[in-house]
C-alpha positions as CSV (number, residue, x, y, z in Angstrom):
1,M,0.0,0.0,0.0
2,S,1.4,3.4,-1.0
3,V,2.2,6.1,1.6
4,S,-0.4,8.4,0.0
5,N,-3.1,5.8,0.4
6,M,-2.2,5.1,4.0
7,T,-2.2,8.8,4.7
8,S,-5.7,9.1,3.1
9,R,-7.1,6.2,5.1
10,R,-5.7,7.5,8.3
11,A,-7.1,10.9,7.7
12,R,-10.6,9.5,7.0
13,A,-10.4,7.4,10.2
14,Q,-9.5,10.4,12.2
15,Q,-12.4,12.4,10.7
16,L,-14.9,9.6,11.3
17,T,-13.8,9.3,15.0
18,L,-14.1,13.0,15.5
19,G,-17.6,13.0,13.9
20,V,-18.8,10.2,16.2
21,A,-17.4,11.9,19.3
22,L,-19.2,15.2,18.4
23,L,-22.5,13.4,17.8
24,V,-22.3,11.8,21.3
25,L,-21.5,15.2,22.8
26,A,-24.4,16.8,21.0
27,A,-26.8,14.1,22.3
28,I,-25.7,14.7,25.8
29,V,-26.1,18.5,25.5
30,V,-29.6,18.2,24.0
31,A,-30.8,15.7,26.7
32,H,-29.5,18.0,29.5
33,L,-31.1,21.1,28.0
34,W,-34.5,19.3,27.6
35,T,-34.4,18.2,31.3
36,E,-33.5,21.7,32.4
37,Y,-36.3,23.3,30.3
38,H,-39.0,21.2,31.9
39,R,-37.5,21.7,35.4
40,A,-37.6,25.5,34.9
41,R,-41.2,25.5,33.7
42,K,-42.4,23.2,36.5
43,S,-40.6,25.2,39.2
44,E,-42.1,28.5,38.0
45,E,-45.6,27.0,37.7
46,E,-45.5,25.8,41.3
47,R,-44.1,29.1,42.6
48,L,-46.9,31.1,40.8
49,A,-49.5,28.7,42.0
50,T,-48.3,29.1,45.6
51,Q,-48.6,32.9,45.3
52,S,-52.1,32.8,43.8
53,T,-53.1,30.4,46.6
54,I,-51.8,32.8,49.3
55,I,-53.9,35.7,47.8
56,A,-57.0,33.5,47.3
57,Q,-56.9,32.2,50.9
58,N,-56.6,35.7,52.2
59,I,-59.6,36.9,50.1
60,E,-61.7,33.8,51.1
61,L,-61.1,34.7,54.8
62,H,-62.0,38.3,53.9
63,L,-65.2,37.2,52.1
64,A,-66.3,35.1,55.1
65,S,-65.6,37.9,57.6
66,T,-67.4,40.4,55.4
67,N,-70.4,38.1,55.1
68,Q,-70.6,37.8,58.9
69,A,-70.4,41.6,59.1
70,L,-73.2,41.9,56.6
71,E,-75.4,39.6,58.7
72,S,-74.8,41.9,61.6
73,I,-75.7,44.9,59.5
74,L,-78.9,43.1,58.5
75,A,-79.8,42.8,62.2
76,Y,-79.1,46.5,62.8
77,A,-81.1,47.4,59.7
78,Q,-84.3,46.5,61.6
79,S,-83.6,49.3,64.0
80,Q,-85.3,52.7,63.4
81,D,-82.4,54.6,65.0
82,V,-80.4,55.8,62.0
83,M,-77.7,57.3,64.2
84,A,-77.1,53.9,65.9
85,Q,-76.9,52.3,62.4
86,I,-74.4,54.9,61.2
87,A,-72.2,54.5,64.4
88,Y,-72.2,50.7,63.9
89,L,-71.3,50.9,60.3
90,K,-68.4,53.3,61.0
91,S,-67.1,51.0,63.7
92,M,-67.3,48.0,61.4
93,V,-65.4,49.7,58.6
94,S,-62.8,50.9,61.1
95,A,-62.3,47.4,62.4
96,M,-62.1,45.8,58.9
97,P,-59.1,47.0,56.8
98,G,-60.5,45.3,53.7
99,V,-63.7,47.3,53.7
100,G,-63.9,50.8,52.5
101,T,-67.5,51.7,52.9
102,A,-70.6,49.9,54.3
103,G,-74.3,50.9,54.0
104,V,-77.9,50.0,53.7
105,L,-80.2,50.7,50.7
106,D,-84.0,50.4,50.8
107,H,-86.1,48.7,48.2
108,T,-86.0,51.8,45.9
109,G,-82.2,52.0,46.0
110,R,-82.2,55.0,48.4
111,Q,-79.3,55.2,50.9
112,T,-80.8,54.9,54.4
113,A,-77.6,54.3,56.4
114,S,-73.9,54.5,55.5
115,S,-70.5,54.7,57.1
116,R,-70.2,57.9,54.9
117,P,-73.2,60.0,56.2
118,E,-72.9,62.3,53.3
119,H,-74.2,59.6,51.0
120,I,-77.5,59.1,53.0
121,G,-80.4,60.0,50.9
122,S,-78.6,59.4,47.6
123,D,-80.3,57.3,44.9
124,F,-78.3,54.2,43.9
125,S,-81.1,52.5,42.0
126,R,-79.3,52.7,38.7
127,R,-76.3,50.9,40.1
128,E,-75.9,47.4,38.6
129,Y,-75.1,45.8,42.0
130,F,-78.5,47.0,43.3
131,K,-80.3,45.8,40.2
132,T,-78.7,42.4,40.5
133,V,-80.0,41.9,44.1
134,Q,-83.4,43.5,43.3
135,R,-83.9,41.1,40.3
136,A,-83.3,37.9,42.3
137,P,-83.2,38.6,46.0
138,A,-82.2,35.6,48.1
139,A,-81.7,35.8,51.9
140,K,-78.6,33.5,52.1
141,T,-76.8,34.6,48.9
142,L,-73.7,36.7,49.1
143,Y,-73.7,38.9,46.0
144,V,-70.3,39.8,44.4
145,S,-70.8,42.7,42.1
146,E,-68.8,43.4,38.9
147,P,-66.1,46.1,39.4
148,Y,-67.4,49.6,39.1
149,V,-66.5,53.2,40.0
150,S,-68.0,54.1,43.4
151,A,-69.6,57.4,44.5
152,A,-66.2,58.2,46.1
153,N,-64.6,57.9,42.7
154,V,-62.9,54.6,43.7
155,Y,-62.8,51.5,41.5
156,S,-64.2,48.8,43.7
157,V,-66.3,45.6,44.1
158,N,-69.4,45.4,46.3
159,L,-70.3,42.4,48.6
160,S,-74.1,42.5,49.2
161,R,-76.8,40.7,51.2
162,A,-80.5,41.1,50.4
163,I,-83.0,42.2,53.1
164,I,-86.2,40.2,52.8
165,K,-89.5,41.1,54.3
166,P,-91.4,38.4,56.3
167,D,-93.8,38.0,53.3
168,G,-90.8,37.2,51.2
169,N,-90.7,40.5,49.2
170,F,-87.5,42.5,48.6
171,K,-87.0,45.2,51.3
172,G,-83.5,46.4,50.5
173,M,-79.9,45.4,50.8
174,A,-76.8,45.7,53.0
175,Y,-73.5,46.1,51.3
176,A,-69.8,46.5,51.9
177,T,-67.4,48.0,49.4
178,L,-63.9,46.4,49.2
179,N,-61.0,48.6,50.0
180,T,-58.7,48.8,47.0
181,E,-55.7,50.0,49.1
182,Y,-55.9,46.8,51.2
183,F,-55.9,44.5,48.2
184,D,-53.2,46.6,46.5
185,T,-50.9,45.9,49.5
186,L,-51.9,42.2,49.3
187,L,-51.1,41.9,45.6
188,K,-47.8,43.8,45.9
189,S,-46.7,41.5,48.8
190,V,-46.5,38.4,46.7
191,L,-44.5,39.9,43.8
192,Y,-41.1,38.3,43.7
193,A,-39.8,39.3,40.3
194,P,-39.8,42.6,38.3
195,D,-41.9,41.1,35.5
196,M,-44.3,39.3,37.8
197,W,-47.9,40.5,38.1
198,A,-50.9,39.6,40.2
199,A,-54.5,40.4,39.4
200,I,-58.0,40.0,40.9
201,V,-60.7,39.4,38.2
202,H,-64.4,39.0,38.5
203,S,-65.8,35.7,37.2
204,D,-67.4,37.6,34.3
205,G,-63.9,38.4,33.1
206,L,-63.9,42.1,34.3
207,P,-60.7,43.1,36.0
208,F,-60.8,44.5,39.5
209,L,-57.2,45.2,40.3
210,R,-53.7,44.5,38.8
211,R,-50.3,45.1,40.2
212,P,-48.1,46.3,38.8
213,R,-50.3,48.5,36.6
214,S,-50.6,47.3,33.0
215,A,-50.2,49.6,30.0
216,G,-54.0,50.0,29.8
217,G,-54.3,51.4,33.4
218,D,-54.8,50.4,37.0
219,H,-57.7,48.1,36.2
220,Q,-56.7,46.3,33.0
221,H,-55.3,42.8,33.0
222,S,-53.0,41.6,30.2
223,L,-54.8,38.3,29.4
224,D,-57.5,37.4,27.0
225,N,-60.9,36.7,28.8
226,A,-60.8,33.2,27.2
227,V,-58.1,32.2,29.7
228,F,-60.5,32.9,32.7
229,M,-63.4,31.2,30.9
230,R,-61.3,28.1,30.3
231,H,-60.3,28.0,34.0
232,L,-64.0,28.3,35.1
233,R,-65.2,25.7,32.6
234,S,-62.5,23.3,33.8
235,G,-64.3,23.1,37.2
236,K,-60.9,23.1,38.9
237,H,-60.2,25.2,42.0
238,S,-56.7,26.1,40.6
239,S,-55.0,25.7,37.2
240,V,-51.9,26.8,35.3
241,M,-52.2,28.0,31.7
242,Y,-50.0,29.5,29.0
243,D,-51.4,32.4,27.0
244,R,-50.2,35.0,24.5
245,P,-52.6,37.9,24.6
246,A,-52.9,40.2,21.5
247,S,-51.8,43.2,23.6
248,H,-48.6,41.5,24.9
249,P,-45.6,40.4,22.8
250,Q,-44.6,37.6,25.1
251,T,-46.3,34.3,26.0
252,Q,-47.2,34.3,29.7
253,V,-47.4,31.5,32.3
254,V,-50.4,32.1,34.5
255,A,-51.5,30.5,37.7
256,L,-55.3,30.9,38.4
257,R,-57.3,30.1,41.5
258,T,-60.9,30.7,42.3
259,A,-61.6,32.5,45.6
260,Y,-64.9,30.9,46.6
261,A,-65.6,30.2,50.2
262,G,-67.3,26.8,50.2
263,E,-69.7,27.6,53.1
264,L,-71.0,30.8,51.4
265,H,-73.7,31.0,48.8
266,M,-72.0,33.3,46.3
267,D,-73.6,34.3,43.1
268,D,-70.2,35.0,41.4
269,A,-66.6,34.4,42.3
270,L,-63.3,36.3,42.2
271,I,-60.4,34.8,40.3
272,I,-56.9,35.3,41.3
273,A,-54.2,35.3,38.6
274,T,-50.5,35.5,38.9
275,G,-48.2,35.4,36.0
276,R,-44.9,36.1,34.4
277,D,-43.5,36.4,30.9
278,T,-42.1,33.0,29.8
279,G,-39.3,34.9,28.0
280,V,-38.1,36.1,31.4
281,V,-38.8,32.9,33.2
282,L,-36.8,30.9,30.7
283,A,-34.1,33.5,30.3
284,P,-31.6,31.6,32.6
285,W,-32.4,28.4,30.6
286,K,-31.8,30.3,27.3
287,R,-28.5,31.6,28.6
288,L,-27.6,28.1,29.6
289,A,-28.7,26.8,26.1
290,L,-26.6,29.5,24.4
291,L,-23.7,28.8,26.6
292,E,-23.8,25.0,26.0
293,A,-24.5,25.5,22.3
294,G,-21.6,28.0,22.1
295,L,-19.3,25.7,23.9
296,F,-20.3,22.8,21.6
297,I,-19.7,24.9,18.5
298,L,-16.4,26.1,19.9
299,I,-15.3,22.6,20.8
300,S,-16.4,21.3,17.4
301,I,-14.6,24.1,15.5
302,A,-11.5,23.8,17.7
303,A,-11.4,20.0,17.1
304,V,-11.8,20.3,13.4
305,I,-9.2,23.1,13.2
306,C,-6.7,21.0,15.3
307,L,-7.3,18.0,13.0
308,L,-6.7,20.1,9.9
309,V,-3.6,21.8,11.4
310,Y,-2.2,18.4,12.3
311,Q,-2.7,17.2,8.8
312,V,-1.2,20.2,7.1
313,R,2.5,20.2,6.7
314,Q,4.4,23.0,8.3
315,H,6.7,23.7,5.4
316,L,3.6,24.6,3.2
317,F,2.6,27.1,5.9
318,D,6.0,28.6,5.9
319,E,6.0,28.8,2.1
320,K,2.6,30.5,2.0
321,E,3.8,33.0,4.7
322,A,6.8,33.9,2.7
323,M,4.7,34.5,-0.4
324,A,2.2,36.6,1.6
325,Q,5.0,38.8,2.9
326,K,6.3,39.4,-0.6
327,A,2.8,40.3,-1.8
328,L,2.3,42.7,1.1
329,R,5.6,44.5,0.3
330,A,4.5,44.9,-3.3
331,K,1.0,46.1,-2.2
332,D,2.6,48.7,0.1
333,E,4.8,50.0,-2.7
334,D,1.7,50.4,-5.0
335,Y,-0.1,52.2,-2.2
336,R,2.7,54.7,-1.7
337,L,2.8,55.4,-5.4
338,I,-0.9,56.2,-5.5
339,V,-1.1,58.4,-2.4
340,E,2.0,60.4,-3.3
341,G,0.5,61.4,-6.6
342,T,-3.2,62.0,-5.7
343,T,-4.8,65.4,-5.1
344,D,-6.8,63.9,-2.3
345,L,-5.6,64.3,1.3
346,V,-4.3,61.0,2.8
347,V,-3.0,60.8,6.4
348,K,-2.3,58.0,8.8
349,M,-2.6,58.3,12.6
350,D,-2.0,56.1,15.6
351,I,-4.9,55.3,17.8
352,Q,-4.1,58.4,20.0
353,G,-4.6,60.7,16.9
354,R,-0.9,61.5,16.2
355,Y,0.2,61.7,12.5
356,T,2.4,58.8,11.3
357,Y,2.1,59.7,7.6
358,V,0.9,62.7,5.6
359,N,0.9,62.8,1.8
360,P,2.1,65.8,-0.3
361,A,-1.5,67.1,-1.0
362,F,-2.1,67.4,2.8
363,C,1.2,69.2,3.3
364,E,0.4,71.7,0.5
365,L,-3.0,72.5,1.9
366,Y,-1.7,73.2,5.4
367,G,1.6,74.8,4.2
368,A,3.9,72.5,6.2
369,E,6.6,70.0,5.6
370,P,6.1,66.3,6.5
371,A,8.7,66.4,9.2
372,A,6.9,69.3,11.0
373,L,3.6,67.3,11.0
374,L,4.7,63.8,12.0
375,G,4.1,63.1,15.6
376,R,1.7,66.0,16.0
377,H,-1.9,65.5,17.2
378,F,-4.5,65.9,14.4
379,L,-6.5,68.5,16.4
380,S,-3.5,70.9,16.1
381,M,-3.7,70.9,12.2
382,G,-6.5,69.0,10.5
383,G,-9.0,68.5,13.3
384,G,-11.2,71.4,12.2
385,N,-12.8,74.2,14.2
386,D,-14.9,71.9,16.4
387,A,-12.4,70.0,18.5
388,D,-15.1,68.1,20.5
389,A,-16.7,66.8,17.3
390,A,-13.4,65.7,15.9
391,A,-12.5,63.8,19.0
392,I,-15.9,62.0,18.8
393,H,-15.1,61.0,15.2
394,L,-11.8,59.5,16.4
395,D,-13.7,57.4,19.0
396,D,-16.3,56.3,16.5
397,V,-13.9,55.0,13.9
398,L,-12.3,52.7,16.5
399,N,-15.6,51.0,17.2
400,P,-18.0,49.0,15.0
401,P,-18.7,49.3,12.2
402,Y,-15.2,50.7,12.0
403,F,-16.1,53.2,9.3
404,I,-17.1,56.9,9.3
405,R,-17.7,59.7,6.9
406,Y,-17.8,63.2,8.2
407,R,-17.3,66.9,7.2
408,Q,-15.2,69.6,8.8
409,R,-14.4,73.2,8.3
410,S,-10.7,73.7,8.9
411,D,-8.3,76.6,8.9
412,T,-5.6,75.9,6.2
413,A,-2.9,77.8,4.4
414,K,-5.6,78.6,1.8
415,G,-8.1,79.9,4.3
416,L,-11.2,78.2,5.7
417,R,-11.9,75.1,3.7
418,D,-14.7,72.5,3.9
419,I,-13.2,69.0,3.8
420,E,-15.0,65.7,3.6
421,W,-13.2,62.8,5.4
422,L,-13.5,59.1,5.1
423,A,-11.8,57.2,8.0
424,R,-11.1,53.5,8.6
425,P,-9.0,51.7,11.2
426,L,-5.7,50.0,10.3
427,W,-5.5,46.4,11.6
428,G,-2.3,44.7,12.8
429,D,-1.8,41.1,13.8
430,G,-4.1,41.3,16.7
431,D,-7.9,42.0,17.0
432,A,-7.5,45.7,18.0
433,P,-7.0,48.6,15.5
434,Q,-3.3,49.7,15.3
435,G,-4.0,53.0,13.6
436,I,-6.3,55.0,11.4
437,V,-6.2,56.0,7.8
438,N,-8.1,59.2,6.7
439,I,-8.8,60.2,3.1
440,G,-10.1,63.7,2.6
441,R,-11.3,65.8,-0.3
442,D,-11.7,69.6,-0.5
443,I,-15.4,70.2,-1.2
444,S,-15.5,74.0,-0.5
445,Q,-16.6,74.8,-4.0
446,H,-19.4,72.2,-3.8
447,V,-20.6,73.6,-0.5
448,E,-20.6,77.1,-1.8
449,T,-22.6,76.1,-4.9
450,M,-25.2,74.2,-2.7
451,N,-25.5,77.3,-0.5
452,R,-26.2,79.5,-3.5
453,L,-28.8,77.0,-4.8
454,Q,-30.4,77.0,-1.4
455,L,-30.7,80.8,-1.4
456,L,-32.1,80.8,-4.9
457,A,-34.7,78.2,-4.0
458,H,-36.1,80.5,-1.3
459,R,-35.6,84.1,-2.6
460,D,-37.0,86.1,-5.5
461,G,-34.2,86.9,-7.9
462,L,-35.2,90.5,-8.6
463,T,-36.2,91.8,-5.1
464,N,-34.3,89.4,-2.9
465,L,-37.5,89.0,-0.9
466,P,-38.8,85.5,0.0
467,N,-40.5,83.9,-3.0
468,R,-44.1,82.6,-3.0
469,N,-43.3,79.1,-1.8
470,H,-41.1,80.3,1.1
471,F,-43.5,83.0,2.1
472,M,-46.5,80.6,2.1
473,A,-44.5,78.1,4.3
474,T,-43.6,80.9,6.7
475,G,-47.2,81.9,6.8
476,D,-48.4,78.4,7.6
477,A,-45.9,78.3,10.5
478,E,-47.0,81.7,11.8
479,V,-50.7,80.6,11.8
480,L,-49.8,77.5,13.9
481,A,-47.8,79.7,16.3
482,A,-50.6,82.2,16.6
483,R,-53.2,79.4,17.3
484,R,-50.9,77.8,19.9
485,H,-49.9,80.9,21.8
486,G,-53.1,82.9,21.3
487,H,-51.4,86.1,19.8
488,P,-52.9,88.1,16.9
489,L,-51.7,87.7,13.3
490,S,-52.5,89.8,10.3
491,V,-51.4,90.0,6.7
492,M,-51.5,92.7,4.1
493,M,-51.5,92.1,0.4
494,L,-50.2,94.8,-2.0
495,D,-50.5,95.3,-5.8
496,V,-48.8,98.1,-7.7
497,D,-51.5,100.3,-9.4
498,H,-51.4,100.6,-13.2
499,F,-48.2,98.5,-13.3
500,K,-48.9,97.5,-16.9
501,S,-49.1,101.1,-17.9
502,I,-45.7,101.7,-16.3
503,N,-44.2,98.8,-18.3
504,D,-45.8,100.1,-21.5
505,T,-44.7,103.7,-20.9
506,Y,-41.2,103.3,-19.5
507,G,-40.2,99.7,-20.4
508,H,-39.8,96.5,-18.5
509,H,-36.5,97.6,-17.0
510,A,-38.2,100.6,-15.4
511,G,-41.0,98.2,-14.2
512,D,-38.3,96.1,-12.5
513,Q,-36.9,99.3,-10.8
514,V,-40.4,100.0,-9.5
515,L,-40.6,96.5,-8.0
516,K,-37.2,96.9,-6.4
517,A,-38.2,100.3,-5.0
518,L,-41.3,98.8,-3.5
519,S,-39.4,96.0,-1.9
520,D,-37.0,98.6,-0.4
521,I,-39.9,100.5,1.1
522,L,-41.4,97.4,2.5
523,H,-38.0,96.4,4.1
524,A,-37.5,99.8,5.5
525,G,-41.0,100.2,6.9
526,N,-41.3,96.7,8.5
527,R,-41.0,95.8,12.1
528,I,-38.3,93.3,13.1
529,Q,-40.8,90.5,13.3
530,D,-42.6,91.3,10.0
531,V,-41.9,89.2,6.9
532,A,-42.4,90.7,3.3
533,G,-42.5,88.5,0.2
534,R,-43.1,88.7,-3.5
535,L,-46.0,86.5,-4.6
536,G,-45.5,87.0,-8.3
537,G,-45.6,89.9,-10.8
538,E,-46.5,93.1,-9.0
539,E,-48.1,91.4,-6.1
540,F,-46.5,91.5,-2.7
541,A,-47.6,90.5,0.8
542,V,-46.4,91.2,4.4
543,L,-46.9,89.0,7.4
544,L,-47.6,91.0,10.6
545,P,-47.2,88.8,13.7
546,H,-48.6,90.2,17.0
547,A,-50.6,92.8,15.1
548,N,-54.4,92.8,15.4
549,L,-56.6,94.2,12.6
550,A,-56.5,97.8,13.9
551,N,-52.6,97.7,14.1
552,A,-52.4,96.1,10.7
553,L,-54.6,98.8,9.1
554,S,-52.4,101.5,10.7
555,I,-49.2,99.8,9.4
556,A,-50.7,99.4,6.0
557,E,-51.7,103.0,5.8
558,R,-48.1,104.1,6.7
559,V,-46.8,101.8,4.0
560,R,-49.3,103.1,1.4
561,A,-48.3,106.7,2.3
562,A,-44.6,105.9,2.0
563,I,-45.1,104.3,-1.4
564,A,-47.1,107.3,-2.6
565,E,-44.4,109.8,-1.4
566,N,-41.5,107.9,-2.9
567,G,-40.7,106.9,-6.5
568,T,-37.8,105.8,-8.6
569,V,-35.6,107.3,-11.3
570,T,-35.0,105.5,-14.7
571,A,-31.6,105.3,-16.4
572,K,-32.8,108.2,-18.6
573,G,-33.5,110.4,-15.5
574,E,-37.2,110.0,-15.7
575,V,-39.0,110.2,-12.3
576,I,-41.7,107.5,-11.9
577,R,-44.3,108.0,-9.2
578,F,-46.4,105.0,-8.4
579,T,-49.0,103.9,-5.8
580,A,-50.2,100.6,-4.4
581,S,-53.6,99.2,-3.3
582,I,-53.5,97.2,-0.1
583,G,-55.8,94.6,1.4
584,V,-55.6,93.7,5.1
585,A,-56.9,90.7,7.0
586,S,-56.5,89.4,10.5
587,L,-56.6,85.8,11.8
588,R,-60.1,85.1,13.2
589,D,-62.3,82.1,14.1
590,G,-63.4,80.4,11.0
591,I,-60.0,80.9,9.2
592,E,-58.4,77.5,9.2
593,S,-55.2,78.1,7.1
594,F,-52.9,80.8,6.0
595,E,-54.1,80.4,2.5
596,Q,-57.6,81.4,3.7
597,L,-56.2,84.4,5.5
598,L,-54.3,85.5,2.4
599,Q,-57.4,85.0,0.3
600,M,-59.3,87.4,2.7
601,A,-56.5,90.0,2.3
602,D,-56.8,89.5,-1.4
603,E,-60.5,90.3,-1.2
604,G,-59.6,93.5,0.6
605,L,-57.1,94.3,-2.1
606,Y,-59.8,94.1,-4.7
607,E,-62.0,96.3,-2.6
608,A,-59.2,98.9,-2.6
609,K,-58.9,98.6,-6.4
610,R,-62.7,99.1,-6.8
611,A,-62.5,102.1,-4.5
612,G,-60.2,103.9,-6.8
613,R,-56.8,102.4,-6.0
614,D,-54.1,103.9,-3.7
615,S,-56.0,102.9,-0.6
616,V,-56.2,100.4,2.2
617,R,-59.2,98.2,2.6
618,T,-60.4,95.1,4.6
619,V,-63.4,92.9,4.3
620,Q,-63.5,92.2,8.0
621,D,-65.9,94.7,9.6
622,T,-65.6,93.7,13.3
623,V,-63.1,96.6,14.0
624,P,-64.7,99.9,15.2
625,D,-64.7,102.6,12.6
626,H,-62.5,104.9,14.7
627,A,-59.7,102.2,14.7
628,R,-59.6,102.1,10.8
629,P,-57.4,104.7,9.2
630,M,-59.0,106.8,6.3
631,A,-57.8,106.2,2.8
632,P,-56.6,109.3,0.8
633,E,-59.0,111.0,-1.5
634,S,-56.8,110.9,-4.6
635,S,-54.1,108.8,-6.3
636,S,-50.8,109.9,-7.8
637,C,-50.5,106.8,-9.9
638,P,-49.7,107.7,-13.5
639,S,-52.4,106.5,-15.8
């Protein structure tokens, strides 16, 4: 048999042995995890069942003692001395921490006695707990009401006993209201984990109390009612179920127990539920599973690697290592040739941020020789004007995903320049970065171009006022601010009178001069908070924040007068006098948007046009006449 065949057979035998060993190990891991999984579930089920039993037993004792107290109230209810009944009810409530209020209702639902005297005489006939007893009165039955909001604005449950006349007719009822604070303390006392909750639920499925509070509030449980129905239909005193309610992302393990004192004749029962998220309950098991699976994978990988390393000859490894070193040196030389000739900025730094290499383009930009830069911290040269931000970028590149692109404005030998950097870590033989390489590009011209485009997108090219789109967006924002803070907001809309005649007489260049002159007048006459804009053609508008209609009319009249008094001179020395018609509107109820407000000002503008131009008008007539400035009698607009 040849040596190569023997080597091949030995290798296959080693691989087969390793495979069998790993399969046996995997079977052991799976069996152990399966056992631990069921142990964790069983342990938690028993623990939750114990806590629900503690609550249920406490409530059953409370039900029995409250029933005895109600029997005593029934005896006192025969007394005609109301003050004696009140005194007894108060002493009973004081002696029983689980009872909040106790009282007696007659057959009409009127309060005849109560531990809260202020409720005497109140009509509770509409309450469901009264209707339930009234519909089917039974002398021996303890009625457990559905949860409701009491007259004291407390969410509670009533325990009631019917008062029966000697002839068997319904005479009234005695009741005791459960004290929420008492049961709140009881539920909190059994919570042993942050994710655990405990709840008391009426047998109809309505929640009475839950601790800790659920997302839905104090009196919302986190389970579907079907869980409680399944428990009741099972006929068991206690049960453990698993449920995943629609309002909760995790499956829950729930221990339920019916609080129903056997010697009592109760029409309904209270169900105690304690539960936890299975994700939290099984978290230790999941960690164990991940640990054992990880160890199994690591052992498998390590075993395979060791086998492969054993089978690979060392001299092949050495030969490959030598070839790799040679290729690395060639690649490093190619890299140097590229970075020395590029116009991009290329620098290397150690992980402390000190330069270890700078290319000629970087040296030229900062006006320094390489020797003067090497060893210096990057914040002293290329770190930009924001040193804190630059330090953050250095930390970011040394952490996953080990890549960052950022922009900085930096002082250079050529002045302030905007530079876009791309940074990556340099890896050595270990797992930690050994340095950082930064590649930068001067994007100052691009930034300047984008800024100019941004300005052009929001400004009118002729008057340098906000254009229609920008003005409308500003108006929408001012309407929202005025609604939110309750301050007045007005707008005036202007239109140059006989503008077509000006263009026809003096030319379009003169018309442009008129529009510029008008924009200068608006800018000079505005308050600091006012915003003027050109809507198109000879139409302008001015936003007047914090100005009511009277103020706005006064401002508009000043603007109208300033326009009439001024003019412009053409290149030929011709003096052009012009006027403007102005419509004013103020934000009122019924105006839902800035567009509606502007439309109302536009209607005022047309009123001014119809009135002979060179005037100020508004279609809103709620301002007293004495607050509205008078329009001039004549216009100086050239016709």
